[in-house]
N, C-alpha and C positions, 0 to 999 in steps of 0.2 A: 401513380404514387410509388415511391421506393420504400422498401422495408429493410431494416437492419437485420442481417442474417447471422446466425451462429456459425461462423466459418469453421471454428474448431470442431464442432459437432459434425458438420457435413463432411469435412475431411476425414475425421475419425471413422465415421460410418462407412465412407467410401473405402478407406484402407482396411477396415475390418472385413469387408466383403471381398477384398483383393481386386477391386475394380480400378482401372486406370481412369484418368479424367476423360479420355476419349470414350471409354465404355459408358461412363455415367452420362456424358453428353448425348450419346446415342440412345440410351434408355429413356432419358428425359425428353428427348426431341429438341434439345437446345444446342447452341454452339459451344465448341470447346473453349473459346475465349470467355464466354459467359461463366462457365464453370471455374475458370482460372480467376476471374474477377470476384466471384462469390467466395472462393476459398481464400482470397486475400482480405476478405471482410468488407468489400465494397457493397453498397446498397444494391438490392435486387428488386426487380419488378414483381408484382403480385403473380403474374403468369409464370415467371421463373420459379418462384417458390412453390406454386401449385404443381409444376412439372417435376421439380425435385421431390416433392412430397409423394407424388405418384410413383416415381422411380424407387424411392425407399419404402413405399407402402406405408406411409405415415401421414398424419394431418399436416398440412402446409405450415400451420402455426407452430408446430413442434420444431421447425427449422429457424424460426425467428427468435430474436433475443427479447427477453422480458425486460422492459425498462426499469422495473423496480429492482430486479436482481443486479442489473448493470449499475444502478445508482448505489446499491449496497456495496458492491465490489469497489467502486470508486471511493466511497466513504471509508471503507476499511483500509484501503491502500493509503489514503490521506492521513488517517489516524495513526497508522504504523509509522509513517514518516515523521509525524509530530512527536510520537513517543521516542523514536530513535534520536531525534534532535534534542529532546529534553534530557535523555540519558547522557548524550555526549556533552551537553552544556554542564550538567551536574558533575560529570567526571572531570571536566576541565576545571571547574570551580573547586572541586575537592583537591585536585593535584596542586592548584595554585595556593590553596589554603595550607597544605602540608609544607610547601616550599616557603610560604610566608612565615609560618610558625618557626621554621628552622632559622630563617633570617632574623626574626624577632628574638629568638633565643641567643643568636650570635651577637646581636646588638646589646642585649642585656648583659651578656658575659663580658663584652668588650668595655662596657661602662664601669665595671667593677664597683658598682654601687652597693653590692651585697643583696640586691633584691631584683625582682623581675620588673624592669621599668616599662615594658611594653604591655602592661596589663589591659589598659583600656582599648588599644587597637586590637588586641587579641580577642577580647570579649565581643567587640562589635563585629569583627570579622566572623566570629563563630555564630553570632546571631544571624548575620547575612547568609552564611552557608546553610544553617538550619532552615531559614525561610525559603531558600532556593530548593532545598530538599523537600520541604512540605509542598511547595508549589508543584514540583515535578511529580510527587506522589498523587496529588489531586488531579493533575492532568492525566496521568497514567490511568487512574481509576475511572475518570470521567470518559475518556476515549474508549476504554474497554467496555464500559457500560453502554456507550453509544453503539459500539460494534455489535454487542450482544442483543440489545433490545431495539436498536434503530431509533432511539428517542433523541 
């Protein structure tokens, strides 16, 4: 059975001790190519983890990844992307709104009717922008809550 290893931790621990990959392979009694594969994040056999644990003088499970932590990292990354997309869409919507209001003002001035003739389109566009903003805020708060509490 292959285990998912914490490649960053293994590499960091090796470098903190100023060990080369060859030196670690010799200490652990495993092949250099195995060390290279492990540091790339490829799955490792139980025996490999135990040998590396012995070389670092730690429990072999300290070298494997915690599935719950990995799932939490993936969720946080996904939520950050969602929030960034919502902010971008709200920014585009707000910029379009400003440009639209300028065009509506130009239309009203060009009609020379003495009043703002684009009242209803302006009102409904404003309602749409506010709804978009409220939706973005709700998604922002919900994803932050989910990141913090994992719910």
